[in-house]
C-alpha positions in Angstrom: 0.0 0.0 0.0 1.3 3.4 -1.0 1.7 5.9 1.9 -0.2 9.2 1.5 2.1 12.1 1.2 0.7 14.6 3.7 1.9 17.5 1.6 -0.5 16.4 -1.2 -4.0 17.5 -0.3 -7.1 15.5 -1.1 -8.1 18.1 -3.7 -6.0 20.7 -5.5 -6.8 24.4 -4.9 -9.4 26.1 -7.1 -8.3 29.7 -6.5 -8.2 32.1 -9.5 -4.6 32.8 -8.8 -1.5 30.6 -8.3 -1.3 29.6 -4.7 1.6 28.7 -2.4 0.4 25.1 -2.7 0.6 25.3 -6.5 4.2 26.6 -6.3 5.1 23.7 -4.0 3.6 21.2 -6.5 4.8 22.4 -9.9 6.8 19.2 -10.3 3.8 17.1 -9.3 1.7 19.0 -11.8 4.3 18.5 -14.5 4.5 14.7 -13.8 0.7 14.4 -14.0 0.5 16.2 -17.3 3.4 14.1 -18.7 1.7 10.9 -17.5 -1.7 11.9 -19.0 -0.2 12.8 -22.3 1.6 9.5 -22.4 -1.7 7.7 -21.8 -0.9 6.5 -18.4 -3.8 4.9 -16.4 -5.2 7.4 -13.9 -5.0 4.8 -11.1 -1.3 4.3 -11.6 -0.7 8.0 -11.7 -2.8 8.5 -8.5 -0.7 5.9 -6.8 2.7 6.7 -8.0 2.5 10.5 -8.3 -0.1 11.5 -5.7 0.6 8.6 -3.3 -3.1 7.6 -3.1 -4.3 4.2 -2.1 -6.5 3.4 -5.1 -7.4 -0.1 -3.8 -8.9 1.0 -0.5 -10.6 4.3 -1.6 -10.9 4.5 -5.4 -13.4 7.4 -5.3 -11.1 9.6 -3.1 -8.1 8.7 -5.2 -9.9 9.6 -8.4 -11.1 12.9 -7.0 -7.6 13.7 -5.9 -6.2 12.7 -9.3 -8.8 14.6 -11.4 -8.6 17.8 -9.3 -4.8 17.9 -9.5 -4.7 17.2 -13.2 -7.3 19.9 -13.8 -5.2 22.3 -11.7 -2.1 21.4 -13.6 -3.8 22.1 -16.9 -5.1 25.4 -15.5 -1.6 26.4 -14.4 -0.3 25.7 -17.9 -3.2 27.4 -19.7 -3.9 30.4 -17.6 -2.1 30.4 -14.3 1.5 30.9 -15.5 0.6 34.4 -16.8 -0.4 35.2 -13.2 3.1 34.5 -12.0 4.5 37.6 -13.8 2.7 39.8 -11.4 3.6 38.1 -8.1 
């Protein structure tokens, strides 16, 4: 069983600006995007990148995965422009 990394929240932020949490997880976001683009199974990514126990709580693992991947895509699409002003 993979151990949950306490630094990775159950859901990614949904703020309209880049947060401290986002800055701490740029590498996590990049890994999620790379894995998704390579066609990796979400369950493997949730386990290996987000340290979620997909076997015991698949719904929570999927929510964590989907929110972090969506946030990663937001960072790339809209959020990086926000960094110029911070």
